[in-house]
OpenMM code with the backbone's topology and positions (N, CA, C; nanometers):
from openmm import Vec3, app, unit

residues = "MET SER LYS LEU THR GLU LEU GLU ARG ALA ARG LEU ARG TRP ARG ALA ARG ARG GLY LEU LEU GLU ASN ASP LEU ILE ILE THR ARG PHE LEU ASP GLU TYR GLU THR GLN LEU THR ASP THR ASP VAL ALA ALA LEU SER LEU LEU PHE GLU MET GLY ASP ASN GLU LEU LEU ASP VAL LEU LEU ALA ARG THR SER LEU SER GLY VAL TYR ASP THR PRO ASP ILE HIS ARG LEU ILE GLU GLN MET GLN LYS LEU".split()
positions = [
    Vec3(-1.9971, -2.2421, -4.3351),
    Vec3(-2.0119, -2.0972, -4.3335),
    Vec3(-1.9638, -2.0456, -4.1987),
    Vec3(-1.8615, -1.9658, -4.2011),
    Vec3(-1.8109, -1.9105, -4.0759),
    Vec3(-1.8663, -1.7701, -4.0557),
    Vec3(-1.8937, -1.7374, -3.9314),
    Vec3(-1.9418, -1.6033, -3.8977),
    Vec3(-1.8250, -1.5062, -3.8960),
    Vec3(-1.8510, -1.3846, -3.9362),
    Vec3(-1.7474, -1.2817, -3.9324),
    Vec3(-1.7236, -1.2387, -3.7884),
    Vec3(-1.5985, -1.2208, -3.7532),
    Vec3(-1.5656, -1.1674, -3.6220),
    Vec3(-1.5913, -1.0169, -3.6235),
    Vec3(-1.5909, -0.9569, -3.5066),
    Vec3(-1.6077, -0.8112, -3.4972),
    Vec3(-1.5017, -0.7393, -3.5801),
    Vec3(-1.3779, -0.7859, -3.5713),
    Vec3(-1.2683, -0.7244, -3.6450),
    Vec3(-1.2875, -0.7399, -3.7955),
    Vec3(-1.3294, -0.8571, -3.8395),
    Vec3(-1.3523, -0.8790, -3.9829),
    Vec3(-1.4664, -0.7917, -4.0344),
    Vec3(-1.5709, -0.7749, -3.9520),
    Vec3(-1.6821, -0.6877, -3.9927),
    Vec3(-1.6353, -0.5432, -4.0026),
    Vec3(-1.5550, -0.4994, -3.9075),
    Vec3(-1.5025, -0.3623, -3.9102),
    Vec3(-1.4148, -0.3413, -4.0339),
    Vec3(-1.3316, -0.4385, -4.0646),
    Vec3(-1.2457, -0.4280, -4.1831),
    Vec3(-1.3275, -0.4239, -4.3110),
    Vec3(-1.4327, -0.5061, -4.3188),
    Vec3(-1.5174, -0.5075, -4.4376),
    Vec3(-1.5853, -0.3720, -4.4544),
    Vec3(-1.6373, -0.3166, -4.3472),
    Vec3(-1.7021, -0.1849, -4.3562),
    Vec3(-1.6018, -0.0760, -4.3937),
    Vec3(-1.4790, -0.0868, -4.3428),
    Vec3(-1.3770, 0.0118, -4.3785),
    Vec3(-1.3450, 0.0023, -4.5272),
    Vec3(-1.3308, -0.1194, -4.5810),
    Vec3(-1.3023, -0.1366, -4.7241),
    Vec3(-1.4209, -0.0927, -4.8095),
    Vec3(-1.5408, -0.0959, -4.7528),
    Vec3(-1.6614, -0.0607, -4.8269),
    Vec3(-1.6774, 0.0902, -4.8451),
    Vec3(-1.6041, 0.1693, -4.7677),
    Vec3(-1.6177, 0.3157, -4.7783),
    Vec3(-1.5792, 0.3599, -4.9185),
    Vec3(-1.6622, 0.4433, -4.9761),
    Vec3(-1.6430, 0.4850, -5.1142),
    Vec3(-1.6318, 0.6365, -5.1234),
    Vec3(-1.5806, 0.6842, -5.2354),
    Vec3(-1.5676, 0.8269, -5.2592),
    Vec3(-1.6978, 0.8925, -5.3010),
    Vec3(-1.7919, 0.8120, -5.3474),
    Vec3(-1.9214, 0.8656, -5.3883),
    Vec3(-2.0267, 0.8322, -5.2830),
    Vec3(-2.0987, 0.9321, -5.2380),
    Vec3(-2.2004, 0.9137, -5.1357),
    Vec3(-2.3044, 0.8098, -5.1776),
    Vec3(-2.3427, 0.8102, -5.3041),
    Vec3(-2.4440, 0.7170, -5.3513),
    Vec3(-2.3999, 0.5728, -5.3286),
    Vec3(-2.2733, 0.5421, -5.3603),
    Vec3(-2.2204, 0.4079, -5.3370),
    Vec3(-2.2207, 0.3754, -5.1886),
    Vec3(-2.1757, 0.4705, -5.1078),
    Vec3(-2.1740, 0.4500, -4.9627),
    Vec3(-2.3127, 0.4149, -4.9099),
    Vec3(-2.4131, 0.4866, -4.9551),
    Vec3(-2.5492, 0.4628, -4.9068),
    Vec3(-2.5985, 0.3239, -4.9442),
    Vec3(-2.5757, 0.2839, -5.0691),
    Vec3(-2.6207, 0.1525, -5.1158),
    Vec3(-2.5472, 0.0413, -5.0422),
    Vec3(-2.4160, 0.0528, -5.0315),
    Vec3(-2.3359, -0.0526, -4.9684),
    Vec3(-2.3638, -0.0592, -4.8185),
    Vec3(-2.3777, 0.0546, -4.7533),
    Vec3(-2.4078, 0.0557, -4.6098),
    Vec3(-2.5429, -0.0090, -4.5837),
    Vec3(-2.6419, 0.0229, -4.6647),
    Vec3(-2.7745, -0.0375, -4.6494),
    Vec3(-2.7651, -0.1898, -4.6659),
    Vec3(-2.6862, -0.2349, -4.7654),
    Vec3(-2.6649, -0.3779, -4.7878),
    Vec3(-2.5992, -0.4424, -4.6657),
    Vec3(-2.4910, -0.3820, -4.6158),
    Vec3(-2.4206, -0.4390, -4.5011),
    Vec3(-2.5081, -0.4384, -4.3757),
    Vec3(-2.5872, -0.3339, -4.3566),
    Vec3(-2.6776, -0.3291, -4.2418),
    Vec3(-2.7751, -0.4470, -4.2460),
    Vec3(-2.8184, -0.4846, -4.3648),
    Vec3(-2.9162, -0.5922, -4.3818),
    Vec3(-2.8526, -0.7314, -4.3769),
    Vec3(-2.7378, -0.7481, -4.4422),
    Vec3(-2.6839, -0.8825, -4.4654),
    Vec3(-2.5519, -0.9152, -4.3956),
    Vec3(-2.4908, -0.8198, -4.3299),
    Vec3(-2.3563, -0.8396, -4.2757),
    Vec3(-2.3428, -0.9670, -4.1922),
    Vec3(-2.4386, -0.9945, -4.1072),
    Vec3(-2.4273, -1.1107, -4.0191),
    Vec3(-2.4475, -1.2428, -4.0930),
    Vec3(-2.4961, -1.2374, -4.2172),
    Vec3(-2.5216, -1.3584, -4.2945),
    Vec3(-2.4132, -1.3866, -4.3986),
    Vec3(-2.3172, -1.2964, -4.4138),
    Vec3(-2.2174, -1.3108, -4.5195),
    Vec3(-2.1262, -1.4304, -4.4956),
    Vec3(-2.0998, -1.5030, -4.6031),
    Vec3(-2.0085, -1.6166, -4.5981),
    Vec3(-1.8687, -1.5699, -4.6375),
    Vec3(-1.7716, -1.6569, -4.6220),
    Vec3(-1.6353, -1.6260, -4.6659),
    Vec3(-1.6337, -1.5966, -4.8157),
    Vec3(-1.7142, -1.6709, -4.8920),
    Vec3(-1.7244, -1.6491, -5.0366),
    Vec3(-1.7792, -1.5101, -5.0655),
    Vec3(-1.8813, -1.4686, -4.9901),
    Vec3(-1.9393, -1.3348, -5.0066),
    Vec3(-1.8355, -1.2270, -4.9776),
    Vec3(-1.7603, -1.2449, -4.8696),
    Vec3(-1.6590, -1.1459, -4.8316),
    Vec3(-1.5515, -1.1355, -4.9387),
    Vec3(-1.5104, -1.2487, -4.9945),
    Vec3(-1.4106, -1.2467, -5.1024),
    Vec3(-1.4654, -1.1740, -5.2248),
    Vec3(-1.5920, -1.1998, -5.2584),
    Vec3(-1.6542, -1.1331, -5.3734),
    Vec3(-1.6678, -0.9831, -5.3491),
    Vec3(-1.7086, -0.9449, -5.2290),
    Vec3(-1.7203, -0.8032, -5.1958),
    Vec3(-1.5846, -0.7347, -5.1985),
    Vec3(-1.4827, -0.8018, -5.1473),
    Vec3(-1.3480, -0.7442, -5.1476),
    Vec3(-1.3028, -0.7146, -5.2896),
    Vec3(-1.3304, -0.8057, -5.3810),
    Vec3(-1.2970, -0.7831, -5.5218),
    Vec3(-1.3805, -0.6683, -5.5781),
    Vec3(-1.5089, -0.6691, -5.5493),
    Vec3(-1.5979, -0.5640, -5.5982),
    Vec3(-1.5532, -0.4262, -5.5510),
    Vec3(-1.5040, -0.4176, -5.4268),
    Vec3(-1.4625, -0.2900, -5.3714),
    Vec3(-1.3345, -0.2374, -5.4355),
    Vec3(-1.2696, -0.3172, -5.5190),
    Vec3(-1.1537, -0.2699, -5.5952),
    Vec3(-1.1962, -0.1917, -5.7199),
    Vec3(-1.3233, -0.2024, -5.7553),
    Vec3(-1.3768, -0.1332, -5.8726),
    Vec3(-1.3782, 0.0178, -5.8471),
    Vec3(-1.3552, 0.0965, -5.9490),
    Vec3(-1.3614, 0.2414, -5.9371),
    Vec3(-1.5007, 0.2879, -5.8984),
    Vec3(-1.5082, 0.4012, -5.8295),
    Vec3(-1.6364, 0.4509, -5.7792),
    Vec3(-1.7408, 0.4725, -5.8876),
    Vec3(-1.7040, 0.5395, -5.9962),
    Vec3(-1.8017, 0.5675, -6.1019),
    Vec3(-1.8469, 0.4390, -6.1705),
    Vec3(-1.7537, 0.3486, -6.1934),
    Vec3(-1.7870, 0.2202, -6.2553),
    Vec3(-1.8810, 0.1408, -6.1639),
    Vec3(-1.8510, 0.1408, -6.0338),
    Vec3(-1.9358, 0.0693, -5.9379),
    Vec3(-2.0760, 0.1288, -5.9346),
    Vec3(-2.0858, 0.2593, -5.9325),
    Vec3(-2.2177, 0.3237, -5.9306),
    Vec3(-2.2973, 0.2858, -6.0550),
    Vec3(-2.2323, 0.2859, -6.1708),
    Vec3(-2.3013, 0.2474, -6.2947),
    Vec3(-2.3546, 0.1046, -6.2862),
    Vec3(-2.2781, 0.0147, -6.2254),
    Vec3(-2.3233, -0.1235, -6.2091),
    Vec3(-2.4391, -0.1296, -6.1092),
    Vec3(-2.4258, -0.0619, -5.9961),
    Vec3(-2.5305, -0.0644, -5.8945),
    Vec3(-2.6619, -0.0065, -5.9457),
    Vec3(-2.6526, 0.0923, -6.0339),
    Vec3(-2.7733, 0.1544, -6.0910),
    Vec3(-2.8173, 0.0867, -6.2195),
    Vec3(-2.7518, -0.0247, -6.2555),
    Vec3(-2.7837, -0.1052, -6.3743),
    Vec3(-2.7675, -0.0254, -6.5041),
    Vec3(-2.6761, 0.0698, -6.5038),
    Vec3(-2.6441, 0.1439, -6.6259),
    Vec3(-2.5501, 0.0632, -6.7144),
    Vec3(-2.4647, -0.0166, -6.6504),
    Vec3(-2.3712, -0.1037, -6.7219),
    Vec3(-2.3712, -0.2403, -6.6540),
    Vec3(-2.3165, -0.3380, -6.7251),
    Vec3(-2.3078, -0.4740, -6.6727),
    Vec3(-2.1688, -0.5002, -6.6183),
    Vec3(-2.1594, -0.5986, -6.5322),
    Vec3(-2.0302, -0.6413, -6.4818),
    Vec3(-1.9491, -0.7013, -6.5952),
    Vec3(-1.8187, -0.6785, -6.5925),
    Vec3(-1.7324, -0.7351, -6.6959),
    Vec3(-1.5972, -0.7697, -6.6359),
    Vec3(-1.5200, -0.8438, -6.7109),
    Vec3(-1.3852, -0.8804, -6.6689),
    Vec3(-1.3852, -0.9626, -6.5416),
    Vec3(-1.2911, -0.9317, -6.4517),
    Vec3(-1.2764, -1.0092, -6.3283),
    Vec3(-1.3978, -0.9955, -6.2363),
    Vec3(-1.4802, -0.8938, -6.2589),
    Vec3(-1.5975, -0.8698, -6.1748),
    Vec3(-1.7195, -0.9499, -6.2189),
    Vec3(-1.7128, -1.0107, -6.3357),
    Vec3(-1.8264, -1.0828, -6.3938),
    Vec3(-1.8289, -1.2267, -6.3410),
    Vec3(-1.8677, -1.2410, -6.2131),
    Vec3(-1.8747, -1.3724, -6.1506),
    Vec3(-2.0155, -1.3936, -6.0940),
    Vec3(-2.0570, -1.5173, -6.0801),
    Vec3(-2.1903, -1.5434, -6.0225),
    Vec3(-2.2066, -1.4849, -5.8825),
    Vec3(-2.1025, -1.4935, -5.8011),
    Vec3(-2.1128, -1.4413, -5.6640),
    Vec3(-2.1315, -1.2903, -5.6631),
    Vec3(-2.0556, -1.2191, -5.7453),
    Vec3(-2.0703, -1.0734, -5.7501),
    Vec3(-2.2058, -1.0352, -5.8090),
    Vec3(-2.2505, -1.1068, -5.9115),
    Vec3(-2.3838, -1.0802, -5.9666),
    Vec3(-2.4909, -1.0939, -5.8589),
    Vec3(-2.4825, -1.1999, -5.7787),
    Vec3(-2.5808, -1.2237, -5.6731),
    Vec3(-2.5790, -1.1100, -5.5712),
    Vec3(-2.4604, -1.0660, -5.5303),
    Vec3(-2.4503, -0.9578, -5.4324),
    Vec3(-2.5024, -0.8257, -5.4891),
    Vec3(-2.4696, -0.7968, -5.6151),
    Vec3(-2.5205, -0.6742, -5.6790),
    Vec3(-2.6727, -0.6764, -5.6849),
    Vec3(-2.7302, -0.7927, -5.7193),
    Vec3(-2.8763, -0.8035, -5.7237),
    Vec3(-2.9372, -0.7763, -5.5866),
    Vec3(-2.8720, -0.8264, -5.4812),
    Vec3(-2.9232, -0.8008, -5.3457),
    Vec3(-2.9149, -0.6509, -5.3147),
    Vec3(-2.8067, -0.5874, -5.3521),
    Vec3(-2.7917, -0.4430, -5.3270),
    Vec3(-2.8975, -0.3636, -5.4022),
    Vec3(-2.9264, -0.4046, -5.5247),
    Vec3(-3.0219, -0.3314, -5.6077),
    Vec3(-3.1651, -0.3440, -5.5551),
    Vec3(-3.1936, -0.4496, -5.4817),
    Vec3(-3.3295, -0.4711, -5.4299),
    Vec3(-3.3596, -0.3890, -5.3053),
    Vec3(-3.2543, -0.3398, -5.2392),
    Vec3(-3.2760, -0.2669, -5.1137),
    Vec3(-3.3189, -0.1230, -5.1363),
] * unit.nanometer
topology = app.Topology()
chain = topology.addChain("A")
for resn in residues:
    res = topology.addResidue(resn, chain)
    for name in ("N", "CA", "C"):
        topology.addAtom(name, app.Element.getBySymbol(name[0]), res)
């Protein structure tokens, strides 16, 4: 498990910025809590998750819909569960 550099953390937070305030709040709270513990696998999963559309992501974060397609992976499920608990 490698630690994220300052630059990698800044890039992850920049990619995490969303068009919907609700998503921003949930993701920022998650990163504030777990950023220093994220593994390379976590960062790859988050990077993929951040490609999801804002409304679709919000529906997943609020458990209105389930993950599907390329987003339906154990790593993304684990990260979403952590976000939902905060």
